[in-house]
N, C-alpha and C positions, 0 to 999 in steps of 0.2 A: 460699776460691776455689770456684767451681762445679766439677762433675766435668769439664766440657769444658775449663775453664781449667787444671785439674790435668793433663789429658792434654797440653795445649799446653806447659805448663811442663816436663814430663818429656821431651817431644819436643825442645824447645829445649836442654835440658841435655845430652841424648844427642848432638845435632848439634854442640854446641860441643866436646865431648870427642872425638868420633870425627874431627872435622876437625882438632883439635889433634894427634891421632895421625898423621894424614896429613901435616901440616906437619912433624912431628918426623922421620918416616922417609923422606920423599921425597928429601932431599939426602944420605942416608947412603951412604957408599961400601960396596962389596960386603962387605968384611971386618967391618963393624960389625953386619951382620945376624946374625952368629953370636955376638954378645956375650951372655953369660949374664945372666939377670935373677933377681930374688928369687922369682919364681914357680917353684916346684919343677920342675926338669927342662926348663924352657922358656927359649929364647933370644929375642932381639928378633924374629927371623923367626917363631918359634913363636907369640908373643903376637899378632902381626899376623895370622897364619894363623887363629888362634882367633877373633878378632874378625870376620874375613871369613866364616869358616865359619858362625858363629851367625847373622849377618845374612843370609847367603845362604839358610840353611835357613828362616828366617822369611819370606823372599821366595818360598819354595816350590821352590827349586832341589833337584834330587836330590843325595843324599849321594854322595861319590866311592866308586868301587869300589877297594878297597885292602886288602892284607893287612898287619896291624900286627905289627911285630916283637914277640917274646916277652920280650926282654931289657931292656925299659924299666922301670927300677926305680921310677920315680915313678908308674907306672900300677898302682894297687893295687885298684881297684874297677871294676865294669862301667860305671858312669857315667864314670869317668876314661878307660876304653877308648873309649867313645863319643866323648868330646870330643877324644881324642888322634888318632883316625883321620884326620880332615881336616888336622890339624896335621902329622902325619908325612908325609902325601901331598905337602905343599908344601915339605918340607925340601930338595928339590933345585931349587926355583925360584930364579931370579935376582932381584936387587934390582929390576930393571925390571919383571919379571913380577909381583912382589909389589906394587909401588906402583901399577901399572896396574890390577891386580885390585881393590885397595883403593879406588882412586878410582872405578872403575866400580860397585863395590858400594855405596859411599856415595851416588852419584847415584841408583841404582835404589831404594835403601832410603828415601832422603829423599823421592823421588817417591811411593813407596808410602804413606809416612806422611802426606803431604799429602793424598792421595786416599782415605785409609782411611775406610770407612763404619761401622766398628765403634763401638758405644756403649761408654762407659767401663767398664761392668760386664759387658759381653758376654764369655762364656768364649772363650778362644783357647788354642791349644796352646803349652805351654812345652817346647821341645825339650831333653831330657836323657837320651836313651836309655831304659833300663829304668825310669827315674824320670820319664819324660815324663808330663805331666798338664795339665789345663786350668786356667788362671788368668784372672781378670778382665783385660780389655784394659789398663786403667790400671796394673795391677800388673806386667804384662809390660813396659810402657814404663818403669816405675820401676826394675825389675830390670836392664833393658838400660842405662839411664843409670848405674846403680851399677856394673855389670860393666865397662863401657867406661871409666869414670873410674878405677876401680882399676887397670885395665891401662894406662891412660895414665900413671898414676903409676909403675907397674912400669917402663915404658919410660923415663920421665924419670930415675929413679934409675940405671938401667943406663947411660944415655947422658950422665949428668951435666948434665941440663938441667931444673932445677926450675921449677915453675910451676903455676898453676891450683889451688893448694891450697885456695882459698876460692871456687872457681867454683860455679855453681848445682848441678852434679852432686856436688860435695863435700858440700853440705848434704843432698842426697838420701842420699848414702853415710852420713853421720852418723846419719840416722834409721833406715836399714836396719840398720846395725851395732848401734845401741842396742836394737833389737827383739830381738836375739839375746843381749844381755848378761845378762838374768836367768837364762836357761838355762845359760850358761857358768858363772855363779857358783853357782847352786843345784844343778844336776844334774851338769855336767861336773866342777866342782871339789868338789862335795859339801859346800858350806858348810852348817853346821848351822842348824836352826830358830832364829829370833831374830837371825840375823846381819844387821848393817847394814854395807854396804861403799860407800865414797864413791869416785867416779871424778872427778878434777879434771883437765880437759884444757885446755891452754893453746895459744896460737899463732894461726894464721890463722882457725881455727874453734875457738872457746872454748865450753865448757859444763861444768856441774857436775851430776852425777847421783848418786842414792843407790839402790843395789840392796838390797832387803829380802827376807829369806827368812821366810815365815810358818810357823805351827806344823805345817802339812802338808808343808813342804819346798818350797813353790812360791815362785819368785822374781818380784818386780815391780820396776820402775824408775820413779822419779819425780824431780821437780826440787826437792823439799824438802831442806832442809839437816839433816843429822844431826850433832848437837853432839858426840857421843862415839861415832863409828863403831868397829867392831871393826878395820877396815882402811881406810886411805885410800891410794889410788894416784894419784900426780901425774905426768903425762907430757904431752909435746907432741902436737899433733894428728897429725903424720906418724907418730910412733911408735905412737900408738893405732891408726891405720889398718893399719900393718904388722903389728902383733900380732893384731888382730882378723881379719885376712885371711891369717894363717898365714905371714907373712913376718918374718924377723929374729928377734932375741932380746931379752928384756926387760932390756937393760942400760942403758936411759935412763929408768928408772922410779924415782921416789922412793917408798919404802914407809914408812908410819907404822902402828903397831899390830901385830896378830898376824902375825908374819913367816911362820910355817908356812902359815897360811891364804892369805896373799898369794902365796906361792910356788905353791900349788895352783891358785889363780885364774889366775896368769900362765902356768902350764904348760898351762892349758885355755882360754886366752883366745880362740882362733880360733873364729869363728862361721860361717865359710864352708865349703862342702863340700870 
């Protein structure tokens, strides 16, 4: 695809996922908004608040003025505090207030994306508090499609409404998560030089990848098949997403090979902040 086609594909993937979120939560009764999700510390309301907050900031809206409580155990970093503030601000909002603001934000953001003049590689700000930095415009759109889809799945699991596991944004998510896999194996898990680890993912999104650690301790990932890997992990697509995004436990993973190394990898599998 050309750069412009890539931008369009990311935009369409984001649109499908954020509209799916709107369809999921619009009919919810008030009590369901407080239902816990696998996203640490966040309810259904909190996830929707987060999606609204990021898209609003990308639209140029000012951040809310709000004092964040100090007893939120899941808030452990300055970036987490930055993301939490607009979420906590909305914890008193009603279901109608939430759905109305979400719908309005989607309309405004979709219009802004249609009218955007940025070139695919033009630097734009990625809002993340003290970690804010410029990224190419196409990468920002890719990360928004990824983030919104992951949160769509958080909501679907919390509400018992599975779906869209093989949507366009799911494929974008696969690629984003695979980029972090070598670091998880080589650095976070400390796999020794010469290690070959195979990931075999089944389900709606299937793939087979081999992570190799070179003599300098650097990890790479490729599609070649290793006939005698040190470890092979077999798991379904939804489990892979949950583990790579810091949700759930590795209880649906089949392990072959070095069990100690496999346990270290699975304990350090999350590649999201």
